[in-house]
C-alpha positions as CSV (number, residue, x, y, z in Angstrom):
1,X,109.9,81.1,84.2
2,X,108.7,84.6,84.6
3,X,110.8,87.4,82.6
4,X,110.9,90.8,83.2
5,X,108.7,90.9,87.2
6,X,110.2,94.2,87.5
7,X,109.2,97.5,88.6
8,X,107.8,98.1,84.8
9,X,105.2,95.2,85.0
10,X,102.2,96.1,83.5
11,X,99.1,94.7,85.0
12,X,95.8,96.6,84.3
13,X,93.3,94.0,83.7
14,X,91.9,93.5,87.2
15,X,90.7,96.1,89.8
16,X,92.0,94.3,92.7
17,X,95.7,95.8,92.7
18,X,94.8,99.0,94.6
19,X,94.8,100.1,98.0
20,X,91.7,97.9,98.4
21,X,93.9,95.1,98.3
22,X,96.6,96.7,100.9
23,X,93.8,97.3,103.6
24,X,92.2,93.8,103.0
25,X,95.9,92.2,104.2
26,X,96.5,94.6,106.4
27,X,92.9,93.2,108.1
28,X,94.4,89.9,107.6
29,X,97.3,90.9,109.7
30,X,95.4,92.2,112.4
31,X,92.9,89.5,112.8
32,X,96.2,86.5,112.3
33,X,98.3,89.1,115.2
34,X,95.3,88.7,117.4
35,X,95.1,84.8,117.0
36,X,92.1,84.5,115.0
37,X,91.7,82.0,112.5
38,X,91.4,83.7,108.7
39,X,90.1,81.8,105.4
40,X,91.1,83.8,102.3
41,X,88.2,83.5,99.1
42,X,89.4,84.4,95.5
43,X,87.3,84.7,92.4
44,X,89.4,82.0,89.9
45,X,86.9,81.9,87.2
46,X,84.2,84.1,86.1
47,X,81.3,83.3,82.9
48,X,78.3,85.7,82.1
49,X,77.9,89.1,84.1
50,X,79.5,88.1,87.2
51,X,79.8,91.1,88.9
52,X,83.4,91.0,90.6
53,X,86.5,90.2,88.2
54,X,88.8,87.3,88.8
55,X,91.4,88.1,91.4
56,X,88.9,90.1,93.4
57,X,89.3,88.9,97.4
58,X,87.3,88.5,101.0
59,X,89.0,87.7,103.7
60,X,86.6,85.8,106.6
61,X,88.0,85.9,110.7
62,X,86.4,83.4,112.9
63,X,85.0,85.7,115.1
64,X,82.7,86.8,111.9
65,X,83.9,89.7,110.5
66,X,85.0,89.9,106.8
67,X,86.5,92.2,104.5
68,X,86.8,92.4,100.8
69,X,84.1,91.0,97.9
70,X,83.7,88.7,95.5
71,X,80.3,90.0,94.5
72,X,78.3,93.0,94.4
73,X,77.0,91.2,97.7
74,X,75.3,88.3,96.0
75,X,77.6,85.1,97.4
76,X,79.2,86.7,100.2
77,X,76.7,84.8,103.0
78,X,77.1,82.0,100.9
79,X,81.0,81.9,101.3
80,X,80.9,83.1,105.0
81,X,78.8,79.9,105.4
82,X,81.2,77.7,103.8
83,X,84.5,79.5,106.0
84,X,83.3,77.4,109.5
85,X,83.9,74.4,107.9
86,X,87.5,76.1,106.5
87,X,88.2,77.3,109.8
88,X,87.1,73.5,111.4
89,X,89.1,71.7,108.9
90,X,91.8,74.2,108.0
91,X,91.5,72.6,104.3
92,X,90.3,74.5,101.0
93,X,87.3,74.5,99.4
94,X,86.7,75.1,95.6
95,X,82.5,76.5,95.9
96,X,81.0,76.9,92.7
97,X,78.1,79.0,91.7
98,X,77.2,78.3,88.2
99,X,75.0,75.6,86.2
100,X,72.1,77.5,85.7
101,X,70.3,80.8,85.3
102,X,67.9,79.8,88.3
103,X,70.6,78.2,90.5
104,X,72.5,82.0,89.9
105,X,69.3,83.8,90.4
106,X,69.0,82.2,94.0
107,X,72.6,83.6,95.2
108,X,71.9,86.7,93.8
109,X,73.8,86.6,90.2
110,X,72.3,88.7,87.6
111,X,71.4,87.2,84.0
112,X,73.0,83.5,84.8
113,X,76.5,84.9,85.9
114,X,78.5,82.3,87.3
115,X,81.5,82.3,89.1
116,X,84.3,79.9,90.8
117,X,85.9,81.0,94.0
118,X,89.0,79.3,95.8
119,X,88.3,79.6,99.5
120,X,91.6,78.8,101.2
121,X,93.0,78.8,105.2
122,X,95.0,81.8,105.6
123,X,97.9,81.7,107.6
124,X,101.1,83.8,108.0
125,X,103.1,80.8,106.9
126,X,105.2,79.6,103.8
127,X,103.9,81.5,100.6
128,X,101.2,83.2,102.1
129,X,103.9,84.5,104.8
130,X,105.2,86.0,101.6
131,X,102.1,87.2,100.0
132,X,101.3,89.2,102.7
133,X,104.3,90.7,103.3
134,X,104.9,91.8,99.7
135,X,101.4,93.8,99.6
136,X,101.8,95.0,102.9
137,X,105.3,96.2,101.6
138,X,103.5,97.5,97.9
139,X,106.5,95.2,96.4
140,X,105.6,93.3,92.8
141,X,104.9,89.4,93.2
142,X,103.3,86.3,92.3
143,X,101.4,83.9,94.0
144,X,100.8,80.6,92.6
145,X,98.0,79.0,94.8
146,X,96.8,75.7,94.3
147,X,92.9,75.0,92.7
148,X,91.4,72.3,94.0
149,X,89.9,71.2,97.6
150,X,90.6,69.4,101.1
151,X,93.8,70.6,101.3
152,X,96.0,72.9,103.1
153,X,98.0,75.6,101.8
154,X,101.1,75.3,104.5
155,X,101.2,71.6,103.1
156,X,100.7,71.7,99.5
157,X,102.9,72.9,96.4
158,X,102.1,76.7,96.6
159,X,104.4,79.4,95.6
160,X,105.3,83.0,95.5
161,X,108.1,84.6,93.4
162,X,109.6,87.9,93.9
163,X,110.7,90.7,91.3
164,X,113.0,88.5,88.8
165,X,112.8,85.4,90.5
166,X,113.3,82.3,87.7
167,X,112.3,79.9,90.1
168,X,109.4,79.5,88.5
169,X,111.4,77.5,85.5
170,X,110.4,74.7,87.6
171,X,107.1,75.0,87.5
172,X,106.3,75.8,83.8
173,X,107.0,74.5,80.9
174,X,108.2,76.2,77.2
175,X,104.7,76.4,76.2
176,X,103.7,78.0,79.5
177,X,106.0,80.3,80.6
178,X,104.9,84.1,80.4
179,X,107.4,85.6,77.5
180,X,106.9,89.2,79.4
181,X,105.3,91.2,82.1
182,X,102.4,92.7,80.0
183,X,101.4,88.8,80.3
184,X,101.3,88.3,83.9
185,X,97.7,88.8,84.9
186,X,95.2,86.9,87.3
187,X,94.2,83.6,85.6
188,X,94.0,79.9,85.9
189,X,97.1,77.9,84.5
190,X,97.4,73.5,84.0
191,X,100.9,73.0,85.2
192,X,102.1,69.3,84.2
193,X,102.0,66.5,86.6
194,X,101.1,69.2,89.0
195,X,97.5,70.6,88.3
196,X,95.5,73.0,88.0
197,X,96.6,76.6,90.1
198,X,95.3,80.2,89.9
199,X,97.9,82.9,89.5
200,X,97.6,86.0,91.0
201,X,99.6,89.0,90.5
202,X,100.7,91.3,93.8
203,X,101.9,95.1,92.6
204,X,101.8,98.6,94.5
205,X,98.7,100.4,93.9
206,X,98.2,102.2,90.8
207,X,100.0,106.2,91.8
208,X,99.0,109.5,90.5
209,X,101.5,112.0,90.7
210,X,99.7,115.6,90.7
211,X,102.1,118.6,90.0
212,X,100.3,121.5,91.5
213,X,98.0,122.0,94.3
214,X,95.1,124.0,92.3
215,X,91.4,123.3,92.8
216,X,91.3,120.8,90.3
217,X,94.1,119.2,91.8
218,X,92.0,118.7,95.3
219,X,89.0,117.5,93.0
220,X,91.3,114.9,90.9
221,X,92.5,113.1,94.4
222,X,88.7,113.0,95.7
223,X,88.2,111.0,93.1
224,X,91.3,109.3,92.9
225,X,91.1,108.1,95.8
226,X,87.7,106.1,95.1
227,X,89.6,104.2,92.4
228,X,91.9,103.1,94.8
229,X,95.0,105.1,93.5
230,X,97.9,106.3,95.8
231,X,98.3,109.7,95.3
232,X,101.3,112.0,95.8
233,X,101.3,116.2,95.5
234,X,104.2,118.3,94.5
235,X,104.2,122.0,94.5
236,X,106.7,124.4,96.1
237,X,104.2,126.8,96.8
238,X,103.5,125.6,100.3
239,X,100.1,127.4,101.5
240,X,98.7,125.1,98.5
241,X,100.1,122.0,98.8
242,X,98.8,121.0,102.4
243,X,97.4,118.1,104.8
244,X,94.1,119.8,105.1
245,X,93.7,120.5,101.2
246,X,94.8,117.1,100.4
247,X,93.8,115.0,103.2
248,X,93.3,111.4,100.5
249,X,97.2,112.8,99.7
250,X,100.0,109.9,100.8
251,X,102.5,112.4,100.3
252,X,102.9,115.7,99.9
253,X,106.1,117.6,98.9
254,X,106.6,121.4,98.9
255,X,109.4,121.0,96.4
256,X,110.5,121.8,93.2
257,X,110.0,118.6,90.8
258,X,113.2,118.5,89.4
259,X,114.3,118.5,93.1
260,X,112.1,115.8,94.5
261,X,111.4,113.9,91.3
262,X,114.6,112.1,90.8
263,X,114.5,111.2,94.3
264,X,111.3,108.9,93.0
265,X,111.3,105.5,91.4
266,X,108.9,106.4,88.4
267,X,107.9,103.1,86.0
268,X,104.7,102.7,84.1
269,X,102.5,102.0,87.3
270,X,102.5,105.6,87.7
271,X,100.6,108.7,86.0
272,X,102.1,112.2,86.2
273,X,99.9,115.5,85.6
274,X,100.5,119.0,85.7
275,X,97.9,121.4,86.8
276,X,100.3,124.1,88.3
277,X,99.3,126.7,85.8
278,X,102.6,127.4,86.3
279,X,105.1,127.3,83.6
280,X,107.9,126.7,85.5
281,X,107.0,124.3,87.5
282,X,105.3,122.3,85.1
283,X,107.6,122.5,82.4
284,X,110.1,121.3,85.1
285,X,108.2,118.2,85.8
286,X,107.4,117.3,82.2
287,X,111.1,117.1,81.2
288,X,111.3,114.8,84.2
289,X,108.2,112.8,82.7
290,X,109.7,112.7,79.7
291,X,112.9,111.3,80.2
292,X,111.2,108.5,83.3
293,X,109.4,105.2,82.8
294,X,106.0,106.8,83.3
295,X,103.0,105.4,82.1
296,X,100.9,108.1,81.3
297,X,101.6,111.8,81.2
298,X,99.0,114.6,81.1
299,X,99.3,118.5,81.3
300,X,96.4,121.0,81.9
301,X,96.1,123.4,79.2
302,X,94.2,124.8,76.1
303,X,95.4,124.0,73.0
304,X,97.5,127.6,72.5
305,X,99.0,126.6,75.6
306,X,100.0,123.6,74.7
307,X,101.8,124.6,71.8
308,X,103.7,127.5,73.4
309,X,104.7,124.4,75.9
310,X,105.7,122.3,73.1
311,X,108.1,124.5,71.9
312,X,109.8,125.3,75.1
313,X,110.2,121.5,75.1
314,X,111.6,120.8,71.4
315,X,114.2,123.9,72.3
316,X,115.2,121.6,75.0
317,X,115.9,119.0,72.5
318,X,112.7,116.7,72.8
319,X,111.7,115.9,69.3
320,X,107.9,115.4,68.3
321,X,107.7,111.4,68.9
322,X,108.6,112.0,72.4
323,X,106.3,115.1,72.8
324,X,103.4,113.1,71.3
325,X,103.5,110.9,74.9
326,X,101.8,114.1,76.9
327,X,98.5,114.0,76.7
328,X,97.1,117.8,76.3
329,X,94.9,119.0,76.8
330,X,94.5,116.7,79.5
331,X,91.3,114.5,80.0
332,X,88.5,112.9,77.5
333,X,87.0,115.7,75.6
334,X,83.4,115.8,77.5
335,X,83.2,119.4,77.6
336,X,83.9,119.5,80.8
337,X,83.8,123.5,82.2
338,X,84.0,122.6,86.4
339,X,86.9,121.2,88.5
340,X,85.0,118.2,89.1
341,X,84.4,117.8,85.5
342,X,87.9,118.4,84.5
343,X,89.2,116.0,87.3
344,X,86.1,113.2,86.1
345,X,87.8,113.7,82.8
346,X,91.5,113.3,83.6
347,X,90.4,109.9,85.7
348,X,88.5,109.0,82.7
349,X,91.7,109.3,80.2
350,X,93.8,107.6,82.4
351,X,91.6,104.5,82.9
352,X,90.8,104.1,78.9
353,X,95.0,104.8,78.3
354,X,95.7,101.9,80.9
355,X,92.7,99.5,79.8
356,X,93.7,99.8,76.1
357,X,97.4,99.8,76.5
358,X,96.8,96.5,77.8
359,X,94.5,95.0,75.6
360,X,97.6,95.7,72.8
361,X,100.0,93.8,74.5
C-alpha cells in the first residue's frame, strides 16, 4: 500500500525526474501519433561504475530515431539493435551488460560497470497510457513494470497508481509496503505470487522560484536549465523580469510576491530564492516561503544584511527555529565573486540539500 504519495512526496535519489523526462515522453507521444512503433528502455539495476542511475530511460522509434540515455553512450547502440525484435514481436526483453570486466569493456562500460535494462514495447494503452499522461501533465504517479522477457505490457500485470491511490494494497504485502513518501524511489521489488517488478516514480520537474530579476538570477536560470529544473521568475519590476532576459523560465510574473505566491501550490519539490536586493520584495516572499512547504529557502545578502532580515522577520512573529530554514548567505561557501560563480554556489547548495535530506529519510 502506498501512503503519502502527494504533493509533499520526496523523490531525490535519481536524476531522471526533470524536464528531460518530460521531453522524452513528449517525443514518445509524437511518434505514437505518427503511427510509429515505440520501445522504452529503462535501467532497472546497476553494479560498479555504471554511467547512468537506476530509472534512467531512452525511447526508440521504429524509424530509427531515439531520445534519452541509459548510459554515457556505451550501450545505446546495443539497445537500439535489440529494439528491432521488440518492434517485430511486440514482446519485452531484459538486457544484461555484466558478468565480467572484459564483457563490460566490449560494450564500453568503464571499470567493469554492469547494468540491467528492461526494453519494452510502448503503446498508448493501459498502464503505459496513464504513465504517458501523468508525465506530460507533470503529475505525481507510480508505474510498476514487470521485469521479465517475452511479454506484452498491454497484456500482463502492469500497474499505474495516481496520488494517494490505495489500490497498491493488493500488490504489496505488509512487509513490502512503502510506509512513507520518502521511501518511494526507482527500485526493484518482488511481489509474492507475481514475481519481480520495477517501481518507477513519476513526479513533476524540480521547481526553482526566483524572486527578483537580477543579473545573478539570470545566470542562475541558465545553469538551472541545464539541470532540467523548471524555473519561475517573480519580480514586480517589469523592466527586469522579461522573456528576453529569462528565455529559460517556464513562467514570469510581473507581480508582487504576496499577490502571486498564494496562487501557487508550493511543496517540497520547490526551492525558493530571493535575489531582488529590495527588502520590500524579498521579505514578502520569505514570509510566504516560511509558511509554506517549500523544500529549500535561500536569501542573497551578507551576514550583516541577513541579521537585519532576521530581526524584521522576528518582529513579524517568526521564531528562531523556523528562521533557520533560510539558507543565508545563500550558496555554498566557495569564495564566489562573479554572478556566474554565485549562481553555481547556489545550485551546489540546493543539490547538496536535496541529496542529504533524502539520505536522512
